[in-house]
C-alpha positions as CSV (number, residue, x, y, z in Angstrom):
1,M,27.5,-5.0,-3.2
2,H,28.3,-4.1,-6.6
3,A,28.7,-0.2,-7.1
4,R,25.8,-0.6,-9.9
5,Q,23.4,-2.4,-8.0
6,L,24.2,0.3,-5.1
7,S,22.6,2.9,-7.4
8,I,20.2,0.5,-9.1
9,F,19.0,0.1,-5.2
10,F,18.7,3.8,-4.9
11,I,16.7,4.3,-7.7
12,F,14.1,1.5,-6.4
13,F,15.1,2.7,-2.6
14,F,13.9,6.4,-3.5
15,G,10.8,5.4,-6.1
16,A,9.2,3.5,-3.2
17,L,9.8,6.5,-0.8
18,G,5.9,6.9,-1.5
19,G,5.1,3.8,0.4
20,L,7.7,4.4,3.6
21,L,5.5,8.1,3.5
22,F,2.1,6.5,3.1
23,G,2.7,4.0,6.4
24,F,4.4,6.7,8.0
25,D,1.5,9.3,8.1
26,T,-1.2,6.3,8.3
27,G,0.8,5.4,11.3
28,I,1.2,7.9,13.0
29,I,-1.8,9.4,13.8
30,S,-2.8,6.0,15.8
31,G,-0.5,7.5,18.8
32,A,-1.3,11.3,18.0
33,S,-4.5,11.1,18.0
34,P,-6.1,10.9,21.5
35,L,-3.2,13.5,22.5
36,I,-4.7,15.9,20.1
37,E,-8.4,14.7,21.2
38,N,-7.1,16.3,24.5
39,N,-5.1,19.8,23.4
40,F,-8.5,20.2,21.2
41,N,-11.0,19.1,23.3
42,L,-12.5,17.2,20.3
43,G,-16.0,14.7,20.8
44,I,-14.7,11.5,19.7
45,E,-16.7,11.5,15.9
46,Q,-14.6,14.3,15.6
47,T,-11.1,12.3,16.4
48,G,-12.3,9.9,14.2
49,F,-12.6,12.2,11.5
50,I,-9.3,13.4,12.1
51,T,-8.3,9.8,11.3
52,S,-10.3,9.3,8.4
53,S,-10.3,12.9,6.3
54,V,-6.7,11.0,5.2
55,L,-8.9,8.6,3.1
56,I,-11.0,11.2,1.7
57,G,-8.1,13.2,0.2
58,S,-6.2,9.4,-0.4
59,S,-9.4,8.2,-2.7
60,I,-10.0,11.2,-4.5
61,G,-5.4,11.7,-4.7
62,A,-5.6,7.8,-5.9
63,L,-8.4,8.5,-8.6
64,S,-6.3,11.8,-10.1
65,T,-3.4,10.5,-10.4
66,G,-3.5,7.4,-12.8
67,T,-4.9,10.2,-15.8
68,L,-2.2,12.9,-15.0
69,S,0.4,10.1,-14.9
70,D,-0.1,8.6,-17.9
71,H,-0.2,12.5,-19.4
72,F,2.8,14.1,-18.0
73,G,5.1,10.9,-16.7
74,R,5.5,9.1,-13.7
75,K,8.6,10.9,-12.1
76,R,6.9,14.4,-12.4
77,L,3.8,13.6,-10.5
78,L,6.2,12.0,-7.9
79,L,7.5,15.0,-7.6
80,I,4.5,17.0,-6.7
81,S,3.1,13.9,-4.9
82,S,6.4,14.9,-2.7
83,I,5.5,18.4,-2.3
84,L,2.3,17.7,-1.3
85,F,3.4,15.7,1.5
86,L,5.9,18.4,2.3
87,L,2.9,20.9,2.8
88,G,0.6,18.4,4.7
89,S,2.9,17.5,7.2
90,G,4.2,21.3,7.9
91,L,0.2,22.1,8.0
92,S,-0.4,19.0,10.5
93,M,2.4,19.7,12.7
94,A,1.3,23.4,12.8
95,A,-2.7,22.8,13.3
96,V,-4.4,25.3,15.8
97,G,-7.6,23.1,15.5
98,F,-10.2,20.5,14.0
99,V,-10.8,22.1,11.0
100,S,-7.0,23.0,10.0
101,M,-6.0,19.9,11.2
102,V,-8.8,18.3,8.8
103,I,-7.2,20.4,5.6
104,A,-3.8,19.4,6.2
105,R,-4.7,15.6,6.7
106,I,-6.9,15.9,3.4
107,I,-3.9,17.6,1.6
108,L,-1.5,14.3,2.9
109,G,-4.1,12.3,1.8
110,F,-4.2,13.2,-1.7
111,A,0.2,12.6,-1.5
112,I,-0.5,9.2,0.0
113,G,-3.5,8.3,-2.9
114,S,-0.9,9.8,-5.2
115,A,1.8,7.8,-4.0
116,S,-0.2,4.6,-4.2
117,A,-1.6,4.8,-7.8
118,L,1.7,6.0,-9.1
119,T,4.6,3.9,-7.2
120,P,3.7,0.3,-8.1
121,A,3.0,0.8,-11.7
122,Y,6.6,3.0,-12.0
123,L,8.7,0.4,-9.9
124,A,7.3,-2.6,-12.1
125,E,7.7,-0.5,-15.1
126,L,11.6,0.0,-13.5
127,A,12.5,-3.5,-13.3
128,D,13.6,-6.4,-15.1
129,A,11.3,-9.8,-15.7
130,P,12.9,-11.9,-13.3
131,H,13.3,-9.2,-10.7
132,R,10.3,-7.8,-10.8
133,G,8.5,-9.6,-8.1
134,S,11.5,-8.5,-4.9
135,L,11.8,-4.7,-6.5
136,G,8.2,-4.6,-6.4
137,T,7.5,-5.8,-2.9
138,M,10.0,-2.6,-1.9
139,F,7.1,-0.4,-1.9
140,Q,5.2,-2.6,0.2
141,L,8.5,-2.7,2.6
142,M,8.4,0.8,2.9
143,I,5.0,0.5,3.8
144,T,6.0,-1.4,6.7
145,A,8.7,0.3,7.5
146,G,7.1,3.2,7.7
147,I,3.6,2.6,9.9
148,L,7.3,1.0,12.1
149,L,9.0,4.3,12.1
150,A,5.8,6.1,13.2
151,Y,4.9,3.8,15.9
152,V,8.7,4.5,17.3
153,S,8.3,8.3,16.7
154,N,5.2,8.1,19.0
155,L,6.7,6.3,21.9
156,G,10.0,8.4,21.4
157,F,8.1,11.6,21.7
158,L,5.1,10.9,24.3
159,H,5.3,13.8,27.0
160,H,8.4,15.5,25.7
161,N,7.1,18.7,24.3
162,L,10.6,19.5,23.2
163,L,11.3,23.6,22.8
164,G,7.9,24.1,24.2
165,I,5.9,22.5,21.2
166,R,3.6,19.8,22.1
167,D,4.2,16.1,21.7
168,W,2.2,15.3,19.0
169,R,3.1,18.4,16.7
170,W,6.4,15.9,17.0
171,M,5.3,13.1,15.9
172,L,3.4,14.9,12.5
173,G,6.0,17.2,12.0
174,S,9.0,14.3,12.2
175,A,7.1,13.3,8.4
176,L,8.7,16.1,6.8
177,I,12.3,14.3,7.0
178,P,11.4,11.5,5.0
179,A,9.3,14.0,2.7
180,V,12.3,16.0,2.2
181,I,13.9,13.0,1.0
182,L,11.3,11.4,-1.4
183,F,11.5,15.7,-2.6
184,I,15.3,15.0,-3.7
185,G,15.4,11.3,-4.8
186,S,12.7,12.4,-7.0
187,L,14.8,15.1,-8.8
188,I,17.6,13.0,-9.2
189,L,15.7,9.6,-10.4
190,P,15.1,8.4,-14.3
191,E,11.3,8.8,-16.0
192,S,9.9,4.9,-16.4
193,P,11.2,3.6,-20.0
194,R,7.5,2.7,-21.1
195,Y,6.5,6.3,-20.3
196,L,9.1,7.5,-22.9
197,V,8.1,5.3,-25.5
198,E,4.8,6.4,-25.1
199,S,5.9,9.7,-25.7
200,G,7.5,9.1,-28.5
201,K,11.1,9.7,-26.5
202,I,12.3,6.5,-28.2
203,N,16.1,7.5,-27.3
204,E,16.0,8.5,-23.7
205,A,14.4,5.2,-23.3
206,R,16.9,3.5,-24.9
207,D,19.6,5.7,-22.7
208,V,17.3,4.9,-19.3
209,L,17.0,0.9,-20.1
210,H,20.9,0.4,-20.7
211,E,21.8,2.0,-17.6
212,L,18.9,-0.1,-15.6
213,R,19.6,-3.2,-17.6
214,K,23.7,-2.9,-16.9
215,N,25.4,-6.3,-15.0
216,T,21.7,-7.9,-15.9
217,H,21.2,-10.9,-18.4
218,E,18.2,-9.0,-19.7
219,D,19.0,-7.6,-23.2
220,P,17.9,-3.8,-23.1
221,D,17.6,-3.3,-26.8
222,K,14.9,-6.2,-27.1
223,E,13.2,-4.9,-24.1
224,L,12.8,-1.4,-26.3
225,S,11.4,-2.9,-29.1
226,D,9.1,-4.8,-27.4
227,I,7.9,-2.0,-25.5
228,Q,7.6,-0.6,-28.5
229,K,5.7,-3.4,-30.7
230,V,3.0,-3.0,-27.5
231,A,2.9,1.2,-27.8
232,D,2.6,0.9,-31.2
233,Q,-1.0,-1.1,-30.7
234,P,-4.0,0.8,-31.6
235,K,-5.0,3.1,-28.6
236,G,-8.8,2.2,-27.8
237,G,-8.0,5.0,-24.7
238,L,-10.5,4.3,-21.9
239,K,-12.6,2.2,-23.8
240,E,-9.8,-0.6,-23.4
241,L,-10.4,-0.5,-19.7
242,T,-14.1,-1.8,-20.6
243,T,-13.2,-4.1,-23.9
244,F,-9.9,-6.4,-23.3
245,A,-8.9,-5.1,-20.0
246,R,-12.0,-5.6,-18.7
247,P,-10.7,-9.0,-16.8
248,A,-7.6,-6.9,-15.2
249,V,-10.1,-4.1,-14.1
250,I,-12.1,-6.6,-12.3
251,V,-9.6,-8.1,-10.6
252,A,-7.2,-5.2,-9.4
253,I,-10.7,-4.5,-7.6
254,L,-11.3,-7.5,-6.0
255,L,-7.3,-7.8,-5.1
256,M,-7.4,-4.3,-3.6
257,L,-10.8,-4.7,-1.9
258,L,-10.0,-8.3,-0.5
259,Q,-6.7,-7.1,0.8
260,Q,-8.4,-4.2,3.1
261,L,-11.8,-6.2,3.9
262,V,-9.7,-9.4,5.4
263,G,-9.0,-6.3,8.4
264,I,-5.5,-5.3,7.7
265,N,-5.7,-2.0,8.5
266,S,-8.0,-2.4,12.3
267,V,-5.0,-4.1,13.5
268,I,-3.0,-0.8,12.4
269,Y,-5.0,1.5,13.2
270,F,-6.8,0.5,16.4
271,L,-4.6,-2.6,18.2
272,P,-4.0,-0.3,21.5
273,Q,-7.8,0.1,21.4
274,V,-8.8,-3.4,20.8
275,F,-6.9,-4.3,23.8
276,I,-7.2,-1.5,25.9
277,K,-11.1,-1.8,25.3
278,G,-11.2,-5.6,24.8
279,F,-9.2,-6.6,27.7
280,G,-8.7,-4.0,29.6
281,F,-4.7,-3.6,28.6
282,A,-2.8,0.0,30.2
283,E,-2.2,2.2,27.2
284,S,1.5,1.8,27.2
285,N,1.2,-1.4,27.2
286,A,-1.1,-1.8,24.5
287,I,1.2,0.5,22.3
288,W,3.9,-1.7,23.0
289,I,1.8,-4.6,21.6
290,S,1.6,-2.7,18.5
291,V,5.4,-1.5,18.0
292,G,6.0,-5.5,18.2
293,I,2.9,-6.2,15.6
294,G,4.8,-3.8,13.4
295,V,8.0,-5.7,13.6
296,V,6.4,-8.3,12.8
297,N,4.8,-7.2,9.9
298,F,7.9,-5.4,9.1
299,V,10.1,-8.4,9.5
300,C,7.5,-10.9,8.1
301,T,7.8,-8.3,4.7
302,I,11.4,-8.4,4.5
303,L,10.9,-12.6,4.4
304,A,8.4,-11.8,1.4
305,Y,11.3,-9.7,-0.8
306,L,13.8,-12.8,0.1
307,V,11.0,-14.9,-1.7
308,M,8.8,-12.7,-4.2
309,D,10.6,-14.0,-7.1
310,K,11.4,-17.8,-6.1
311,F,7.3,-19.0,-5.9
312,N,4.4,-18.3,-8.2
313,R,2.5,-15.2,-7.5
314,R,-0.5,-17.2,-7.1
315,T,0.7,-20.1,-4.4
316,I,2.0,-17.3,-2.3
317,L,-1.6,-15.2,-2.2
318,L,-3.0,-18.7,-1.8
319,F,-0.6,-19.4,1.3
320,G,-1.5,-16.2,2.8
321,S,-5.3,-16.4,2.8
322,I,-5.1,-20.0,4.8
323,V,-3.1,-18.8,7.0
324,M,-5.4,-15.4,7.5
325,A,-8.7,-17.8,7.3
326,I,-7.2,-19.9,10.3
327,S,-5.7,-18.0,12.4
328,I,-8.7,-15.0,12.9
329,G,-11.1,-18.0,12.7
330,I,-9.9,-19.9,15.4
331,L,-9.3,-16.2,17.0
332,S,-12.5,-15.6,17.0
333,V,-13.9,-18.9,18.5
334,L,-11.6,-18.6,21.1
335,N,-13.1,-15.3,22.5
336,F,-16.3,-16.1,22.3
337,T,-15.8,-19.3,24.1
338,L,-12.8,-18.2,26.0
339,S,-12.8,-15.6,29.4
340,V,-11.3,-12.3,28.6
341,Q,-8.4,-13.2,31.1
342,N,-7.6,-16.4,29.0
343,A,-8.4,-15.2,25.9
344,A,-5.7,-11.8,25.7
345,I,-2.3,-13.5,24.8
346,P,-3.7,-15.7,22.7
347,T,-5.1,-13.3,21.1
348,I,-1.9,-11.8,20.5
349,I,-0.2,-15.0,19.3
350,L,-3.2,-15.3,16.6
351,I,-2.8,-11.6,15.7
352,A,1.2,-12.5,15.1
353,I,0.2,-15.1,12.9
354,Y,-2.4,-13.4,10.9
355,I,0.1,-10.6,9.9
356,F,2.7,-13.3,8.7
357,G,0.2,-14.5,6.8
358,F,-0.9,-11.4,5.3
359,A,2.8,-9.7,5.2
360,V,4.2,-12.1,3.0
361,S,1.2,-12.2,0.3
362,W,-1.6,-10.4,0.2
363,G,0.5,-6.9,1.5
364,P,3.3,-6.8,-0.7
365,I,1.3,-9.0,-3.9
366,C,-1.9,-6.8,-4.4
367,W,0.6,-3.8,-5.4
368,L,3.1,-5.9,-7.5
369,M,-0.1,-7.1,-9.5
370,L,-1.3,-3.6,-9.5
371,G,1.6,-2.5,-11.8
372,E,2.2,-5.5,-13.9
373,I,-2.0,-6.6,-15.2
374,F,-2.6,-3.3,-16.6
375,P,-2.0,-2.6,-20.8
376,L,0.6,0.1,-21.1
377,N,-1.1,3.3,-22.5
378,V,-4.3,2.3,-19.8
379,R,-1.7,1.5,-17.2
380,G,-1.9,4.6,-14.7
381,V,-5.3,4.9,-14.7
382,G,-6.2,1.0,-14.2
383,N,-3.8,1.7,-10.9
384,S,-5.7,4.8,-10.2
385,I,-9.0,2.4,-9.8
386,G,-7.3,-0.1,-8.3
387,S,-5.4,1.7,-5.5
388,A,-9.2,3.8,-5.4
389,A,-10.9,0.7,-4.3
390,N,-7.8,-0.3,-2.3
391,W,-8.8,3.0,-0.3
392,I,-12.6,2.4,-0.2
393,G,-12.3,-0.9,1.6
394,N,-9.6,1.1,4.0
395,F,-12.3,3.6,4.3
396,I,-15.5,1.0,5.4
397,V,-13.1,-0.8,7.5
398,S,-11.6,1.8,9.3
399,Q,-15.2,3.5,10.1
400,F,-16.8,0.2,11.1
401,F,-14.5,-1.5,12.9
402,L,-14.9,0.3,16.4
403,V,-18.5,0.0,15.5
404,L,-18.9,-3.9,15.4
405,L,-16.5,-3.5,18.3
406,S,-18.7,-2.4,19.9
407,M,-22.3,-3.7,18.7
408,F,-20.0,-7.1,20.3
409,H,-19.6,-5.4,23.6
410,N,-16.2,-5.4,23.0
411,N,-15.4,-8.8,22.0
412,V,-12.8,-8.9,18.8
413,G,-14.4,-12.0,18.2
414,G,-16.7,-10.6,16.4
415,P,-15.3,-8.3,14.3
416,F,-12.8,-10.5,13.7
417,A,-15.3,-13.3,12.6
418,V,-16.5,-11.2,9.6
419,F,-12.7,-10.2,8.7
420,T,-12.7,-14.3,8.0
421,F,-15.3,-14.6,5.8
422,F,-13.9,-12.3,3.7
423,A,-10.2,-14.4,3.9
424,I,-12.0,-17.3,3.1
425,L,-14.0,-15.8,0.2
426,S,-10.0,-14.5,-1.0
427,I,-9.5,-18.0,-1.2
428,F,-11.7,-19.0,-4.2
429,F,-11.1,-15.5,-5.7
430,V,-7.1,-16.1,-6.4
431,I,-8.3,-19.8,-7.5
432,Y,-10.6,-18.6,-10.5
433,M,-9.8,-15.7,-11.3
434,V,-6.1,-14.1,-10.3
435,P,-3.7,-14.4,-13.6
436,E,0.1,-16.1,-12.6
437,T,2.7,-12.7,-13.8
438,R,5.8,-14.2,-12.2
439,G,8.9,-14.6,-14.8
440,K,7.1,-12.4,-17.8
441,T,7.6,-9.2,-19.2
442,L,5.2,-6.4,-19.1
443,E,5.1,-6.9,-22.9
444,N,4.3,-10.7,-22.7
445,I,1.4,-9.8,-20.4
446,E,-0.4,-7.6,-22.0
447,M,0.3,-9.4,-25.4
448,E,-1.5,-13.0,-23.8
449,M,-4.3,-10.6,-22.3
450,R,-5.2,-9.1,-26.0
451,Q,-4.9,-12.5,-27.7
452,K,-7.3,-13.7,-25.2
453,A,-9.8,-10.9,-26.2
454,A,-9.4,-12.0,-29.3
455,L,-10.3,-15.7,-29.0
456,K,-13.1,-14.8,-26.8
457,K,-14.4,-12.7,-29.8
458,A,-13.7,-15.3,-32.3
459,V,-15.4,-17.4,-30.3
460,K,-18.7,-15.1,-30.3
C-alpha cells in the first residue's frame, strides 16, 4: 500500500474508531450481565435496566451532539466523546453496585450516542465522492469488529479472576484500550474541510483537502469552490429541516428506525438467551453460537466494504430487505411447524443468512446515507435526529424482545414474524422513498435537493 494511501487509511481508521467502541460497549454486556447479576444479587428488571441504560444515554448523546458539532467542529466533539468513553469504561469496571453501574453505563451511552451522530457525517465529509461508499462503510465495519471483539473478550475473561479482580470487571475494563487509541487519534485527526469552510477558515480547508485528495483523480480546488457555493447559500438554520430538507429528515428517521425494527439487535444482544430459553442449549454452546454469528456479521460487512462503490445504494438496500424478509419469514414458519429439536439447526442457518442480508446492506448503508443526505449547515443536527431515531428503535426492540419471546412461550417464531413484517415494509420504503446518492458529491446531493424544493414551491 502506498504511504499516502496508508495515512488516508489511518485517518479513516481513527475516524471510525468511535464505531468500534460503539460495537464493543453494546456487545460486551451480553456476556458480563449474568455475572454482574450474580455478583450484585440483582433482579431480572435491574439487569435489564443495566443493559438498556446505555440506550438512554445514547439517545441524549445523539440528540445533543449534532448542534454542538455544527457549532464547535467534528474533531473537538470526537475528542470529548473519547474522554467520555474513558470515563464510562473506567467507572463501569469499578462499579460497586446497581446505581454506580447504571451511572457508568449512562455516561458510556453519552459517548456511544455522540460517536454515532458524529462519525458518519465526519467520514462523509472527509471522503471523495467515488470512494465515499466504502470509506463510510468503515463505521459499520468498526461496529461489527467491536461486537466481535466484545464476544471474544467475554470468552477470554470468563472464569478468570486475574489479580483477584472479578472476570466481568476485566470484560468491561478492556474497553479502555480502544478508548485510549480513539483519544490519541482524535488529537491528530484533521478537522472536516466542510466545517472549516462553514467557519470561514478557507485556507485551512484548502490545506486539508489538498492533503486528503493527493493521489486521487479529484480536483481539491474545484471541490473547495463547490463547498463554498453551498456554504454561501442563505442560511435557514433549523427552519431548513422543516422546509426543503424535510424529505431528508423523513428518509433519515425511517431508515434508522427500520434498521432496528427488522430486529438486528435482538440477535446481537439476546442470541445466547434465545438458544438457552428457546432451544435448551447449554450456556457455553450458546455463547459460541453468538461468536459464530459475530464472525458472519463482521465478514459480511467486509464484503459490503468491497462492493459498496460498485452498486447503487438503493439496489443494495433492496437486496438486503428481500434476503432478510425471506430468511426470517421462513424461520418464523419453521418454528411454528417443527418440533424444537428439528427447528434448532435450521434456525441457526437462517439467522446466519439474515445476518448476511443485513450486514451487506442495511447495516452499513443507513449510517452511510445519514452522512450524505443532509445539507451542510444542518448536517450535524440532521445526523443527530437520524441517530436518535436509531437509538429509539434499538430501545423498543431490546425492551420488548424478551417480552414477545415469553408471550409466544419462548418460541422465536413469534418475535421474528414481527421482524418479517418490518423487513417487507422496508422493501416498499426503498422503492418509493429512498434517494440515490452513489457517485455524487455531497454538494451535488444538496443542490439537487434545493432544486426539487424550488420546483415544488413553483408548482404550488
